[in-house]
C-alpha positions, 0 to 999 in steps of 0.5 A: 347116252342122254344128250345136252344141248345149250346156247348163248347169244342174241338170239332166242335160245329156246327154238335153237336147243329144241331143235338140237334135242330132237336131233338127239333122239336117237340117242335114247330117252324118256324125258326132256326139259329146257332152262332159260336164264334172264333178268328175272331169274330162271325159267325152266320147263321139262316133261315125261316123255318125247321132246313133242310131249315137250312143245305141247305146253311151253310157255310162251314167257320161256324165251331168251338166252342162255339156254340149255336142254336135255333129253334124259335116259333114266339112271337114278329114278324113274322117268318122270317130270320131276326127275327130268332136267334140269334141275335147280338149286335149294337157292333157285339161282343154279340151273343144271343139266347132266349126262353120267352117273355120280357113283358117290350119289348116296354120300352126297345125299346123306350130307345134303339131307343133314344140311336140311336141303329137302330134295326134289327128285330121285336123281344124282343131278339135283345133288350136284346143282345143290352142291353148287349152290352151297360152294357159291356161299364161299365163291363169288364167281360161279366157276369156282363154285362148280370147281368146288362142288365137283371136287365132292363128286365121284363118277362120270358127267358132262354138265352145262350150268345156267347161273341167274345171277350171271345171265351171260354166260353157261358154264359147262364141264367134263369127265367121262362124258363128251361135251363139244363147243360149237364156235359161231359169230357172236354166239356159242353153242354146247352139245353132247354131239356134234350133230345136235349143232352142225345146222349152226356151225362147223366149227367146234372144240372137244373138251377133254376129261377134267376140263371145263369151260365158261361160255359167252356170246363173244367166246370161250375159255377154257381151264382145268378143273384145278383153275390152270388155263388151257388153250383150245384149237377149233376142229371142222365139221366134216358132217352136213345137216342133210346126213341128219334129215331122213329125206324120202325114207320112214327110218333111218335105219332103212335110210342107213342101211341103203346108204352102205354102198357109198359109206363102203366107197368112202372107207376104201377111197384113196386107200388101196395101193394097185402098184404095190398090192397092199392097203395104204393106212397112214393113220395108224402111226406105225412104221412098218418095223413096228408093225411086224414086231407085234406077236398078237392082236387084241380087239375091243368092242361093245355090242355091234362094234365087238361082233365086228371086232370078231370079223376083224380078228378071223381077218387079221389072223387069216390074212397076216397070220397073227393070233388075233382075239376079240372081246367085250370092252365092258368085261376086260376094263374089270377083270385086271388084265394081263397087258401084253407088251408084244401085243397091239390093242384095237378099240372099236366104237362107232361114236368114239364115245362108249363108256367101256370102250373108253376106259377100257383104252385109258386103262390100257394107255396108263399100262403103256400099251400100244393102243389103235382105234378104228372109230366113226367119230373124228376128234371123239374121245377114244380117237384122241386117247388112241396112239393112231387108227382108223377113221371108218368115215361111214357118215352119221349113224342116227338110228340105235341099231348099227348098220353102216358102222357095222359095215364100214368097220368091218371093211377097215379090218379087212384093210387093215388085215391086208395091210399088215399081211403085205408087211408079213407073208401075204403074197402080192397076188393075194393083195391083188385079189382082195384089192379087187374083192374091196373095189367091188363090194358097194356093187355087190352090196347094192345088188343084195339091196335090189333083193329087198322084196324078197326079204320082206316076205322072209321077214313076215315069215320070221315074225310070225314066231316069239323065238329065233335061232341064228347060227353060222361056222367060222367067218359066219358065227360073228354075222350069226350074233350081229343079226341075232342082236338086231332082231332083239334090238329091233324086233324085240324077238328072242334070239340067240346065236350059235356056232352051227357045230355047237348045236348038237352040244345042247342048244338041239334040244330047243328045235322044233317047228317053232324055232325056225333057224336063220342060218349062214351059209357060205359057199366055202370049205365048210359048206358041206359039214354046213350042210349036215347041220341043216339036215340035222335041223330039218329031221326035228323039224326046224324051219330054215332060212339060209342067207347062202351064195346059192338057192339051197333045196328045199330039204335043206330050207324052206327059204334062202337068199342068196348073197353074191360071191366074193373073196371068202375072206370078205363074205361075212360083209355081204352075207350081213346086209340082208340080215340088217333088211330082216331084222328091219323088216320083221320090225316093221312088220310087228309096228316097233319103234325101229330107230328108237327101240325101248330101253336103248341108247345109241352112244352108251356114255354110263355103266 
């Protein structure tokens, strides 16, 4: 959620850090700040609002290195100048930026106030700064002072610290919130997301939980929180800086919706095996005999990742004939689940840093479960915590609302389902049928995108209502859920999703001429039952927008968006594309902040 950027080297770090913070704006934030350590001590500048607001009154004297910066998403305390990071300790020696939540903040606050320390903000982060300042009385090395302070802290953190007495270094620590080190030539970078520093370096090191690092211009040292040295190996970033630029588009969401043909092409590239009518997924790290031994599949994710997991569960049941379910990771981690020794667990996350999903993975791993990941971000925390998995290779997704990562994740689940199915009882003919359909997906997605003008008109029509209902059956229901979330996220319209057959068990009471229904209606084995539901809605004067394989008669739907046919199992992937555009254009028509919806963040790294 919040963003951290830092620099140490011979250049002025302020413009480097400010640029990096701007590249993290998509994560969601409400204030920002920056600090520089130099011969004359610490200099800080912070402000409520956007990076642009921070730049307006940026002091000319604020130059130098090392530099740290932060974008804050409010947790403890309202979005104000005082609550913005960095926070400085009582002695004026240490400046701290922090992602995460300190869970024992009330206890620490009481102890600090009892020691006579006057707090300047409502944040939990300021408390950490003061703890470091207190610890420095007994520790000459600032890294040791940070270790001593963190021993008093419970919760999650990604931290970067400046020390006015050592203006040649930055100290960082991680527990539950990502920190990435970027390697340059006689300079080093820090970020909570590699996108912030990809313009400057392609070589990065990921800190693990319980690790810290001291960065100086000519290198870095890493250790555990109890001071044991740790050797780290750098990795090469696969993204380019152009991936984080808007190009000719007005919004990243529209850009990323349009990138889906290429994203799906990358997801399937090199993985479809026509010779054996199957899919090759080498990253699973599981022998076919092991895959055959699993009796059930459990999929965990949050938000759009959860809905893609529902699509995946249906695909696995249909094609591999293994019972499969999807569950919200945020609930799973707290309900003391019974871990199935014969189950395969799959964690889904675009960023690979989603706090709830990572905590679920760690709990599963502690209890001996076999856990795979379906992840976009290479080298992310969840990817490293799993036993193996599938990278979706969607490329950077900057808009808070998911689009291409959702689609590519569904494609990854389709490939996994074929892989599992062919190991079991899926026939070569069915394997061939699905491989051909997967190869055709990019072109068919492009064909849907060509209907944008018709979708724009539907979006304008939908945006005149205050509420909407999205319905689907079986394969269509997860897509209805994802579409309702998109409308809520970016258009701020109240929307709910229901199984179409459940309308008559309660929600039908809401249907009238002011309650539009968006119906996901594939032309499949449930087509006639779907039509009966549409008749029930129309009989109560409910306006209907249908997403279907053919133009529906006006007595069934006032508007229809026609989607190309594919194999029935893959229908959800194509049916979702026009619904993404529907949400985008509804938000555009209503004048919303499309890429940075209020109250939301891209990578949710706090509870």
